[in-house]
Structures are given as C-alpha cells and as structure tokens.
C-alpha positions as a printed Julia matrix, in Angstrom:
285×3 Matrix{Float64}:
   0.0     0.0     0.0
   2.75    2.45    0.97
   4.62    1.72   -2.27
   1.55    2.34   -4.45
   0.57    5.5    -2.59
   4.08    6.88   -3.02
   4.07    5.85   -6.66
   0.82    7.65   -7.45
   1.8    10.79   -5.57
   5.14   10.82   -7.41
   3.38   10.29  -10.73
   1.02   13.21  -10.11
   3.89   15.39   -8.93
   6.04   14.58  -11.96
   3.28   15.06  -14.55
   3.53   18.81  -14.12
   2.0    19.55  -17.51
  -1.2    17.72  -16.53
  -1.6    19.38  -13.15
  -0.51   22.86  -14.22
  -2.95   22.69  -17.12
  -5.71   21.62  -14.77
  -4.94   24.44  -12.34
  -4.69   26.99  -15.15
  -8.03   25.92  -16.67
  -9.72   26.1   -13.26
  -8.36   29.59  -12.67
  -9.39   30.77  -16.14
 -12.88   29.3   -15.77
 -13.29   31.15  -12.49
 -12.18   34.39  -14.13
 -14.48   33.9   -17.14
 -17.52   33.29  -14.94
 -16.46   36.09  -12.62
 -16.05   38.67  -15.38
 -19.31   37.58  -17.02
 -21.35   37.88  -13.83
 -19.52   40.65  -12.01
 -22.04   43.06  -10.48
 -24.94   40.69  -11.15
 -28.11   40.91   -9.06
 -30.1    37.85   -8.09
 -33.37   39.24   -6.76
 -35.3    39.82   -9.99
 -36.93   37.04  -12.0
 -34.35   37.36  -14.78
 -31.53   37.82  -12.28
 -32.13   34.62  -10.32
 -32.62   32.61  -13.51
 -29.36   34.04  -14.81
 -27.69   33.04  -11.54
 -29.09   29.53  -11.83
 -27.8    29.37  -15.39
 -24.37   30.34  -14.1
 -24.48   27.46  -11.61
 -25.65   25.07  -14.32
 -22.8    26.04  -16.64
 -20.23   25.85  -13.83
 -21.32   22.31  -12.96
 -21.18   21.31  -16.62
 -17.81   22.86  -17.49
 -16.04   21.72  -14.33
 -17.45   18.2   -14.54
 -16.71   17.63  -18.22
 -13.24   19.11  -17.83
 -12.47   16.81  -14.92
 -13.79   13.77  -16.79
 -11.75   14.47  -19.92
  -8.56   15.21  -17.99
  -8.78   11.86  -16.17
  -9.01    9.75  -19.34
  -5.43    9.99  -20.73
  -3.78    9.49  -17.33
  -5.94    6.46  -16.5
  -5.42    5.04  -19.99
  -1.63    5.24  -19.72
  -1.65    3.64  -16.3
  -4.0     0.84  -17.4
  -1.33   -0.82  -19.56
   1.15   -0.75  -16.66
  -1.53   -2.08  -14.32
  -2.25   -5.06  -16.6
   1.43   -5.95  -16.84
   2.05   -5.72  -13.11
  -1.16   -7.55  -12.24
  -0.15  -10.38  -14.56
   3.11  -10.64  -12.62
   1.09  -10.59   -9.36
   3.04   -7.57   -8.15
   0.18   -6.34   -5.96
  -3.5    -6.74   -5.23
  -5.9    -4.71   -7.38
  -7.42   -3.2    -4.24
  -4.21   -1.39   -3.28
  -3.81    0.02   -6.78
  -7.41    1.21   -6.57
  -6.74    2.73   -3.14
  -3.63    4.55   -4.29
  -5.3     6.03   -7.38
  -8.28    7.13   -5.29
  -6.26    8.93   -2.61
  -3.75   10.64   -4.92
  -6.48   12.44   -6.87
  -8.09   14.09   -3.83
  -5.62   16.91   -2.91
  -5.15   17.98   -6.53
  -8.89   18.14   -7.1
  -9.5    20.24   -3.99
  -6.65   22.59   -4.93
  -7.93   23.0    -8.51
 -11.43   23.81   -7.25
  -9.97   26.25   -4.7
  -8.29   28.14   -7.55
 -11.63   28.29   -9.35
 -13.38   29.46   -6.2
 -10.77   32.12   -5.39
 -11.78   34.14   -8.44
 -15.33   32.99   -9.08
 -16.89   33.3    -5.63
 -16.12   36.94   -4.77
 -16.4    38.27   -8.33
 -19.99   37.07   -8.81
 -21.03   38.7    -5.53
 -21.2    35.76   -3.14
 -20.23   36.31    0.5
 -19.79   34.37    3.74
 -16.8    32.26    4.78
 -18.92   29.34    5.97
 -20.88   29.34    2.72
 -17.56   29.5     0.81
 -16.26   26.36    2.54
 -19.51   24.46    1.97
 -19.57   25.56   -1.67
 -15.92   24.47   -2.08
 -16.66   21.05   -0.61
 -19.72   20.58   -2.82
 -17.93   21.5    -6.04
 -14.87   19.43   -5.09
 -16.98   16.31   -4.56
 -18.58   16.87   -7.96
 -15.25   17.31   -9.75
 -13.79   14.3    -7.95
 -16.8    12.18   -8.92
 -16.38   13.06  -12.59
 -12.68   12.14  -12.49
 -13.54    8.8   -10.9
 -16.24    8.14  -13.53
 -13.59    8.74  -16.19
 -11.24    6.21  -14.6
 -14.08    3.7   -14.27
 -14.94    3.91  -17.98
 -11.27    3.54  -18.96
 -10.98    0.26  -17.06
 -14.41   -0.96  -18.16
 -14.2    -0.25  -21.9
 -11.67   -1.43  -24.51
 -10.07    1.94  -25.28
 -10.09    5.6   -24.33
 -12.01    6.63  -27.45
 -15.02    4.5   -26.52
 -14.8     5.77  -22.94
 -14.84    9.35  -24.17
 -17.87    8.79  -26.41
 -19.86    7.04  -23.67
 -18.8     9.69  -21.16
 -20.03   12.51  -23.38
 -23.34   10.69  -23.9
 -23.75   10.34  -20.14
 -22.85   14.01  -19.65
 -25.48   15.14  -22.17
 -28.18   13.06  -20.49
 -27.18   14.27  -17.04
 -27.1    17.92  -18.15
 -30.61   17.55  -19.55
 -32.02   16.09  -16.33
 -30.2    18.22  -13.74
 -33.39   20.1   -12.96
 -32.51   23.5   -14.44
 -33.65   23.4   -18.07
 -36.32   22.16  -17.96
 -36.91   23.04  -14.29
 -37.39   20.08  -11.97
 -41.0    21.06  -11.28
 -41.84   20.88  -15.01
 -40.32   17.48  -15.76
 -42.85   14.89  -16.99
 -43.62   12.21  -14.43
 -42.26    9.46  -16.67
 -38.81   11.06  -16.71
 -38.53   11.82  -12.99
 -36.5     8.66  -12.41
 -33.77   10.04  -14.69
 -33.82   13.25  -12.68
 -33.36   11.35   -9.42
 -30.43    9.23  -10.66
 -28.53   12.2   -12.09
 -25.55   12.98   -9.81
 -25.3    16.56  -11.07
 -28.82   17.24   -9.83
 -27.65   17.01   -6.24
 -24.55   19.13   -6.85
 -26.56   21.87   -8.55
 -29.2    21.83   -5.8
 -26.57   22.14   -3.06
 -24.64   24.91   -4.85
 -27.76   26.94   -5.62
 -29.27   26.72   -2.15
 -25.98   27.57   -0.41
 -25.95   31.02   -2.01
 -29.57   31.62   -3.08
 -31.7    29.53   -0.73
 -30.62   30.66    2.73
 -33.18   32.66    4.73
 -32.84   31.87    8.44
 -35.81   32.71   10.63
 -33.53   34.4    13.17
 -31.62   36.42   10.57
 -31.94   40.07    9.64
 -33.43   39.32    6.23
 -30.42   40.59    4.3
 -29.68   37.22    2.67
 -30.48   36.79   -1.02
 -32.96   34.03   -0.22
 -35.05   36.41    1.89
 -35.38   39.04   -0.83
 -38.73   39.4    -2.58
 -38.37   38.82   -6.3
 -39.1    41.67   -8.71
 -40.47   41.56  -12.26
 -42.21   38.27  -11.53
 -44.42   36.99  -14.39
 -48.19   36.63  -13.77
 -47.88   32.84  -13.7
 -46.1    33.1   -10.33
 -47.62   34.42   -7.08
 -46.7    37.95   -6.03
 -44.48   38.48   -3.0
 -42.43   35.39   -3.81
 -38.98   35.29   -2.22
 -35.89   33.91   -3.93
 -35.83   30.96   -1.53
 -39.49   30.13   -2.24
 -38.86   30.39   -5.98
 -36.07   27.82   -5.76
 -38.27   25.49   -3.74
 -41.37   25.82   -5.95
 -39.82   25.85   -9.43
 -36.52   23.97   -9.09
 -37.46   21.81   -6.06
 -34.26   22.86   -4.28
 -34.26   23.35   -0.52
 -31.6    24.87    1.72
 -32.4    22.32    4.43
 -31.25   19.52    2.08
 -27.72   20.79    1.44
 -25.97   18.14    3.51
 -28.34   15.45    2.28
 -27.42   16.37   -1.29
 -23.71   16.34   -0.46
 -24.11   12.91    1.14
 -25.84   11.59   -1.99
 -22.99   12.89   -4.18
 -20.58   11.14   -1.82
 -22.65    7.95   -2.15
 -22.42    8.2    -5.95
 -18.67    8.66   -5.57
 -18.36    5.49   -3.47
 -20.62    3.6    -5.88
 -18.47    4.42   -8.91
 -15.28    3.63   -7.0
 -16.65    0.18   -6.17
 -17.51   -0.31   -9.85
 -13.97    0.77  -10.74
 -12.51   -1.79   -8.34
 -14.67   -4.52   -9.87
 -13.59   -3.47  -13.37
  -9.93   -3.57  -12.31
 -10.41   -7.0   -10.8
 -12.51   -8.75  -13.45
 -12.16   -6.86  -16.76
  -9.02   -7.24  -18.86
  -8.69   -5.76  -22.35
  -5.06   -6.76  -22.74
  -4.27   -8.12  -26.21
  -2.54  -11.46  -26.11
C-alpha cells in the first residue's frame, strides 16, 4: 500500500503539464464566470434565472473538464496495471486505493483556484458558505474524475470511454433540474432526474448562495429578498428561496443530504472501478 501510494503521488507530482494545465483551466474558468457575472443581481426574475444558469454552466464545465482530464492518465496507467497484475506484483485493491487517494488533494486545490476568483467576483459572501460551496464543487469534480477512470478500465479503449462519457454528460445535463426546471419534468422522466448525480450538486450549490433565509436572521440574505419583475404565472411576493423550492425543487435544508448523496455516488463508482480492475481485462494477447 505504501509503495503504491508513493508511486501515485510521485506520478502526479512529476506530470507537471497535466496538473498545471488543470490548475490553469480552473483559474481561467473562475475568471471567465467572474467577469461575465460581475455586479450581477439575483433578486429579480431574470436575475435569479441568470444566476441559476451560471451554476448550471459551472457544474457542466467543471465536470466535463475533470472527466476528460482523467481519461489519458488512467489510460496510460492501465497498460502498466495489466502488466504488473499479470506478474502478481500487488493486489488490485491497493492500486485502486492509491489512485483514489492521490487524486483528492489535486482536485480540492484546482477547485480552490476556481473558487478564489469565481466566488467573490460574482457577488457571493460568507466564509462558511464558501467552505460548503468548495466542498460541494470538489466532490462533484472528484466524482467526474472517478467516472472517467471507471470507464477507462471498463471499456476497450479511451475513445469508446470518451464517447460514452459525453453521452452520459449530455443526459445528465438535460435532467439536472434547471432546463427544464425540476418542477416541469414529466412524471415518466422523474427517475432520470433522481439518478442524475449533477442534480444534487446543482441543488446544493444553488441553495448555499440563493436559498438561505434563516428565521432568526436580519433578512439581508439573497434568499429572503422578494423577487421583482415576476411573471403573472407566479404568485406575487415570492422570495428567492421560495422560488427555488417551488420551481426547481431545491431546498436549503437539504444541502448536507445532497452532499451525502454525491458522496454515495462517488463510493458507488469507486466500487464499480474496483470490480472493473479486478474482473475486466482488455489486454491483447
């Protein structure tokens, strides 16, 4: 175990081009979103929908970027893994453990770089909310990287993994609960909505910054603000928090539940990855 952990940490440290590119892209994404939404307001009907669109795009870009960046690294390591497994150098579990642990600090650092520019520039405040937001986004990015590794070990080559991954991403983006809103999804498609990991990430992110309105607060939070320019189809006097709950079915009280579900998805895909490492072999003889 110690040998494999050291090996993976050394590999990540020595592949500077991979990590520096990942950090640079995260920083640039944060700046792009920040510049686009600097000075934005989130209390009008158009403003809150624009803010939700920002969250939706952030989840999509960060997730797809993490997935795609994981594919070449996992693909290169797969050939080495097959050779060393054939020689019975180590148990598949310890390889799985090492690859799982080594990814975590780099993911959290990349997301922190994104957050450092994105969070203050778009007008979000609160240190506690910042930490919760960071954790939520980091779990999402980590999950997408792990899904990428799973598909590499499951499928015959990286090209097939990339195609299937993009298909999954398109389906998940469609059923995240933003467009169309969760409340407008047909009943027959609700099961797709509930099994979409990004749904829980988006709900947690949105309610952290838009859905908080504590009963003992001073009412200055965005969630407590009454929405302006509301269309006739919605009741008057609607607050931002109530709008999220009624239209997008997102509740501030479910933040930690949503984070726990994302974590459960993460564990689920890691178990599938371990099974793929143990029982699937695409080595050409």
